[in-house]
N, C-alpha and C positions, 0 to 999 in steps of 0.2 A: 304692387298688389303689396310688397312689404316697405314700403316707403314711408313714413310719415314726418311733414315738417315739422313737426313739435320740438323734434332732436335736429341739430345742426350739425350736417355732413354724413354720409352715406360712403360706402366701400364697392366695389365693383367687382364682385365676384370671377373666376375665370370665364364663365357663361353668362356674363352679361347683368348677372342679376345685381341687384344694389339692396346693400345691409345696412343697419345703422351702425354709426362706428361706438356704439353705446348700447351693451345687451344687458342682460340680465344673468346672472350663476345663483346655484340653487345649492351649491353644496351643504351640506347640515340642514336642511332645509326639509319640512314634512317629518322629522323626526318625532314632534311631539304635539301631542292633541291641544295642548293650551295653546299655544301657539300657531295652528294649524289655519286659523278663519283669518287671522291676521296677515300671515305667508303669502293668503292666495290673493287678502284684499291688494295685497301689496304688488303683486305680479300684476293683476288685473289695472291698476293703476299706471303700470310702468309702462302697458300694453297703448294705454291713452295716451301716456306723455311722448311715446314714440320708441321706448325702448322694447322695440317687438322680438327682439333677442333672446330664445329663452333656451339657455341651454341648462342640461341635465348630464345623470348616466344611470345605467342599469345599476352599477355598483351603491350608489348613494342612499345611501341606507335600507340597501337591501330591495329596490323600487320605490321603497316609500315618496322618494322625492321626485318620480316618477307618476307617480298615481297623485300626490298632491298639484305638479303641472295638469296634469289631465283634469282636474277639477278646474283649475284655475281659469284655463283653455277652454273652457265647454263654455259653446254658444260666439266664439269671437276667435276660434282655429284657421280660418280666413287672415286673419290681422297678424298672423306669429309664423314669424323664422323659428321654427322648433329645430332645437338639436339635440342630440341623445351620444351617448357614447359604450361601444362594446367594449368589454374587458376582455383584457387578452387571452386566457383560458378559452376565451367563445368565439374569439376572430379566426378558429378554422372551418374549413368547409361542411364540418358534420355539424356545427353547433350556430355559425354566426346566423343563418335564416334564422332561427328557433328562438335566439334569444331578441333579434331584430321583431319578431313579430309579437315576443313577451312584452318588448318596451312598446311597443303599436297598439298594446293592449291596456297598459296601463295608462297609457297616456288621452285613451279614447281617439285615434286618429288611424286613419287606414296608411298612413304616409311620413316620414319623415322630411325635413328641410335639407337634412345636414347629418351626416352618421360618423360616427371619429371612431379611430382605433384607439381607447383608451390611453396604454401607452405598450412598446414594444416587450412582448414576452416569448416563449418558445416557439411561439408558430409562425412560419417564415413567411416574409411579406409577402411570397408572392400568390402563397395563398389567401391570402389578407385580400390583396385587389381583385383576384377572383372573386370572391364571395363578397366583397362591395358590387363591382360591376354588373353581379349575378342580381342583387339586390336591387340596381339602380334599372336592369332590365324590367325588372317585375312589377314594378312599380312603387316597390316600399319606401322607396330612398329614393330623394331627387340628386343628392350628391353627398361625395363623402369625403372625410378627409385624416387626417392624422390628431395626435396629441404626445407633448412628451418624447419626440425625436428631435435628435440635435444634427448637426450638419453632415457626417457622415450615412447616418439613418436615411436624410432625405435625400442625397447623392444616390444612396443605393435603390430607393423608392422608384428613382425616376428613370432609373434601368430599368425596372420591371415594365415589359408590355401593359399597358392602359396606367402607369402610376403617376404618368404627368396630367391624370384628372385629379390629382390631389388639389382640394379645393383650397384647406387652408394647414395649417398646422397650430394646435390651442398649447402654446406653453405658458410658465409663468414670467413674469415682466411687470416690475413697476420701480419706480425711484429709485431703491434700493437693490435693486437685482436687476441688474443693465449688460450681464455676460453676452446675449442674445446681440447685442449690437455689434460686437468685433467681428463674429463671420457667418452665424446663421441668420440674423437680419437681411443683411447685404447679400446672402446669396438667395433668399428666398424673395428679393425686392428683382434680382435678376429675371428668375424665371415665376415674376406673378403670381406668389401664391403668401394671400394676407397672413400674419400672425394674429392669432384673438389669444389675447393676453388673460392669463384666470391671476385670482387675486389681484387686482391692480392696485390694490391698499397696501400690500401685506396682511398675513393671519392679524388678528387682535392678538395684542398684547407688546411686549417689549419694542418689537422694531417698527412697529407701526409708530409708537407713542414715539420713537425716536426721530421718525423723518418729520411727524407732523410738527412735532416741537422744535424742529428744524429754524433756526432764525430765519435763514434764506425764503424757507418754505413759508413761514409766520409772516414776513414782510412781503412778498407776492398776494398772500392772500388776504392782506389788508388791503392795498391798493384794490384790488378786482373786490372789495365787501364780500369774500367768502369765506368759506371753513378751509384749514390745509389738507383737510382730505380730499375736497373737489378742485384742489390744485392740481395732487397729486393725480387725480383721476384727468383732470383736462391736460395736464403733461404726459400721460400715457396714449394717449389717442393725437396725441398733437402732429403725427405724420399722416398720411390719407394710406396707409397698409396697416393699419392695426386697429385691430377691434377690440375693446375692455368690456369684459363682463363680470362687474363687480358682484355681490351680492349683497342683496339689503331684504329682513325680513319684517320689513316697517313702511310704514306708509310715509313715513316722515324721512326716510333717510332717502326712499326712491324718488322722492322730490328733488333730495339735494342731491343726487347721484343728475336727474336729467339736468335740472341747472349747471352743472359742471360742464356737460356736453358741450354745453352754449358760450363758454370761456375761450376767449383767442388768447393765449401768452404768446408776448412780444418775443420777436428773436434774444433782444436783451437778455430776456429775464430766462427765457433758455440758456442762455450761458451761464449766469449766474447758478442755477439750478446744475449744469455739468461741474461747475467748480464745485459746487457741494456735494454733489452726488458723483465723479467721476465716474465715465465706465473703463473697462476692463483694458489694458496696453496691451494684454496679450488674449489666448483662448484660454477659457476656465472649463469645467465641466459643465453642463446643462442645470441648471437647478430645478430641484421639485420638489413642492409637496403633498 
């Protein structure tokens, strides 16, 4: 149902559902009426090109992102793997159902394919797991996961009854932020929990510019007839257990992202990128933005 052969590569979740390795993020989308039509067109084109995993959150633009996504998927909901996130303050048993229902209303759908805890707050994980499981039982969500949880939090989660049903952990991951490779990513591989990489191109600004202007990145891009940003995206999904969700608010960028999903980096090219951007030699705090 969620597979699309226009994009190379899928990842199987614990329940066997196949999702594309390249999805679409929506952070900071839906805020401006001037760009809304183009953002909607970009998301719809992304689905046509196979990037049918769309990620949003109740806190993005105070719900405006979800409303925009809802408009974009109208008429094509059955082609989309829809992800949203609950704010930590709303992740308790007294609020999580209401938050989910409000997200569903804004999105114009009766269920989410994946519902994530946006980050860990003050509410005990045990309570959030119970709430998530109740939402699964009621049919409002098909599965649940977490976001911005480090290794210690994930270990605690899996000790909770039902915690092993966590489908994914969405974290910051890109060529310039490789801290998860030292401990978190190997641990999740052992427990068959894929990583969903947000901001796989880093945030627009000095860091992204520095990554794109790196000599090694540019050399590999030239060899593939690609842009440096496409090489960075291809690198982020080089393994079989990482899903990338870059934001693209224009049809041009969506087309570029879809093309990046088809780039296959050689082992030698990955070694060169490792030399240019080595992973930490020790455990570092989880990067978040």
